[in-house]
C-alpha positions in Angstrom: -52.6 -46.8 -17.2 -49.2 -45.1 -17.7 -49.2 -46.0 -21.3 -52.7 -44.3 -21.5 -51.3 -41.2 -19.7 -48.3 -41.2 -22.1 -50.6 -41.4 -25.2 -53.2 -38.6 -23.7 -50.2 -36.4 -23.0 -48.8 -37.2 -26.6 -52.0 -35.7 -28.5 -50.5 -32.5 -30.1 -53.4 -30.2 -29.1 -51.5 -27.3 -30.5 -50.9 -28.8 -33.9 -54.7 -29.7 -34.3 -56.0 -26.3 -33.0 -53.7 -24.2 -35.2 -54.4 -26.2 -38.1 -58.1 -25.9 -37.5 -57.8 -22.1 -36.7 -55.4 -21.1 -39.4 -54.4 -23.9 -41.7 -50.7 -23.3 -40.5 -48.4 -26.0 -39.1 -47.5 -24.6 -35.6 -44.1 -26.4 -35.8 -43.2 -24.0 -38.6 -43.8 -21.1 -36.3 -41.6 -19.3 -33.5 -40.2 -22.1 -31.2 -41.6 -24.8 -33.2 -43.4 -26.2 -30.0 -46.9 -27.2 -29.6 -48.0 -25.6 -26.5 -50.2 -22.6 -25.9 -47.8 -20.0 -26.2 -46.6 -20.9 -29.7 -49.9 -21.7 -30.8 -51.0 -18.0 -29.9 -47.9 -16.9 -32.0 -49.2 -19.0 -34.8 -53.0 -18.2 -34.9 -53.8 -15.7 -32.2 -55.2 -15.5 -28.5 -58.1 -17.9 -29.0 -56.0 -20.6 -30.5 -53.4 -20.2 -27.8 -56.2 -20.2 -25.1 -58.0 -23.2 -26.6 -54.5 -25.2 -26.8 -53.7 -24.5 -23.3 -57.0 -25.6 -21.9 -57.0 -28.9 -23.8 -53.4 -29.4 -22.6 -54.6 -28.7 -19.1 -57.5 -31.3 -19.6 -55.4 -34.1 -20.9 -52.9 -33.8 -17.8 -56.0 -33.7 -15.4 -57.7 -36.7 -17.2 -54.6 -39.0 -17.1 -54.5 -38.5 -13.2 -58.2 -38.8 -12.8 -58.4 -42.1 -14.8 -55.5 -43.6 -12.6 -57.1 -42.7 -9.5 -60.4 -44.1 -10.8 -58.6 -47.4 -11.7 -56.8 -47.8 -8.5 -60.0 -46.8 -6.3 -57.9 -43.7 -5.2 -55.1 -45.8 -3.7 -51.4 -46.0 -4.5 -50.6 -42.0 -4.5 -47.3 -42.9 -6.2 -49.3 -44.1 -9.2 -51.1 -40.8 -9.3 -48.0 -38.8 -9.4 -46.5 -41.0 -12.1 -49.7 -40.5 -14.3 -49.5 -36.9 -14.2 -45.9 -36.7 -14.8 -46.0 -39.2 -17.6 -48.9 -37.1 -19.3 -46.2 -34.3 -19.2 -43.6 -36.3 -20.7 -45.8 -37.3 -23.6 -46.8 -33.7 -24.1 -43.0 -32.8 -24.2 -41.9 -35.9 -26.3 -45.1 -36.9 -28.3 -45.1 -40.2 -29.9 -47.5 -38.6 -32.6 -44.7 -36.2 -33.6 -41.7 -38.4 -33.7 -39.4 -38.5 -36.5 -36.7 -41.1 -37.6 -33.7 -40.4 -39.7 -30.3 -41.9 -40.4 -27.0 -40.0 -39.9 -24.0 -40.2 -42.2 -23.0 -43.5 -40.7 -26.5 -45.2 -41.2 -27.4 -45.1 -37.6 -31.0 -44.5 -36.8 -32.2 -41.6 -34.9 -35.5 -40.7 -33.5 -36.6 -37.0 -32.7 -39.7 -36.3 -30.8 -41.7 -32.9 -30.9 -44.0 -31.5 -28.4 -44.2 -28.5 -26.0 -42.6 -27.6 -22.6 -45.0 -29.0 -20.2 -46.4 -26.2 -18.7 -50.2 -26.7 -19.3 -50.4 -30.5 -18.9 -48.4 -30.0 -15.7 -51.4 -27.7 -14.2 -53.5 -30.3 -15.5 -51.7 -33.0 -13.4 -51.9 -30.7 -10.5 -55.6 -30.4 -11.1 -56.0 -34.1 -11.0 -54.1 -34.3 -7.5 -56.1 -31.2 -6.2 -58.9 -30.0 -8.1 -58.6 -26.3 -6.9 -55.0 -26.2 -8.1 -55.6 -24.2 -11.2 -57.4 -21.4 -9.6 -54.0 -20.7 -7.8 -51.5 -21.8 -10.5 -53.0 -20.0 -13.5 -53.7 -16.5 -12.0 -50.1 -16.5 -10.4 -48.7 -17.9 -13.7 -50.4 -15.0 -15.5 -49.0 -12.5 -13.1 -45.6 -13.9 -13.8 -45.9 -13.8 -17.4 -47.4 -10.2 -17.3 -44.6 -9.2 -15.0 -41.6 -10.8 -16.6 -42.6 -11.5 -20.1 -40.9 -14.7 -20.4 -43.1 -17.7 -21.1 -40.3 -20.1 -20.3 -40.0 -18.7 -17.0 -43.8 -18.9 -16.5 -43.5 -22.4 -17.6 -41.0 -23.3 -14.9 -43.2 -21.4 -12.3 -45.8 -24.1 -12.5 -43.5 -26.9 -11.2 -42.4 -24.7 -8.3 -45.9 -23.6 -7.5 -47.2 -27.3 -7.7 -44.4 -28.1 -5.2 -45.4 -25.2 -2.9 -49.1 -25.9 -3.2 -48.9 -29.7 -2.6 -46.3 -29.2 0.4 -48.9 -26.9 2.2 -51.7 -29.5 1.4 -49.7 -32.2 2.9 -48.8 -30.2 6.0 -52.5 -29.6 6.5 -53.1 -33.4 5.8 -55.4 -32.6 2.9 -53.4 -34.7 0.5 -50.3 -37.2 1.0 -46.7 -36.1 1.0 -46.1 -38.4 -1.9 -47.9 -35.8 -4.2 -45.0 -33.3 -3.6 -42.9 -35.3 -5.8 -45.1 -34.6 -8.7 -43.9 -31.0 -8.3 -40.3 -32.0 -8.5 -40.8 -34.3 -11.3 -42.5 -32.0 -13.7 -40.2 -29.3 -13.0 -37.1 -31.7 -14.0 -39.0 -32.3 -17.1 -39.7 -28.7 -17.8 -36.1 -27.6 -17.2 -34.8 -30.5 -19.5 -37.3 -29.4 -22.2 -36.4 -25.7 -21.8 -32.7 -26.0 -21.8 -32.2 -23.7 -25.1 -34.6 -21.3 -23.5 -32.5 -21.1 -20.2 -29.3 -20.6 -22.3 -31.1 -17.6 -24.0 -32.3 -16.2 -20.8 -28.7 -16.2 -19.5 -27.6 -14.5 -22.9 -30.4 -12.0 -22.7 -31.7 -13.1 -26.0 -35.0 -15.0 -24.9 -38.1 -14.1 -26.7 -40.5 -11.7 -24.8 -44.3 -11.8 -24.8 -46.9 -9.3 -23.8 -46.4 -5.7 -22.9 -42.7 -6.1 -22.6 -42.2 -7.5 -26.2 -44.5 -4.4 -27.5 -42.5 -2.0 -25.5 -39.2 -3.2 -26.7 -40.5 -3.3 -30.3 -41.4 0.3 -29.7 -38.0 1.3 -28.5 -36.4 -0.4 -31.3 -38.8 1.3 -33.9 -37.8 4.8 -32.4 -34.1 3.9 -32.1 -33.0 1.4 -34.9 -29.6 1.1 -33.4 -31.3 -0.3 -30.0 -29.9 -3.9 -29.6 -32.6 -6.8 -29.2 -33.1 -7.9 -25.5 
């Protein structure tokens, strides 16, 4: 079931959706990732929205299948299924590339996303109402801050908070809280270049802040890029 979870997570929804919507290869646009944000850059809002929803679905299905296979027992396995789907999304088997260096040593490179949407999906598999909290709050964070990378990281943090409250209320087991920590680690690792750009002040902006910055730079060509 963990292999199934990884393969589900590995399906590059962004690559397929963008190709269908515009004929482009999403890997040639923006960050080169296959998640919803880059799909939106490549082919517009609906391509990004469709990609995000499909990525949420694959994370949720991975957990639901595990819970069904184990008759809803072994909470640790439920957690691993969700985290493994995120791992597959970030390091997709279907986007792997092999190359040899100057010494002839074989290397493998995995493409994928940063794990935001499938992490929401995994949380949905653990508690079905999770997206109705995480998605609106994530949208507010994206709107207010303007950084998709920060929004992605907020998913792991919100999952930790939500699942901790549910455990305190005895709605779900404490083991589920581990899910939030696992996906947060996976997201931090995937977003290492973005975190460096955040510290340097060169991270890409999206939404109204990006438009506002573009307007300022148009009005004043000497304005340095944020």
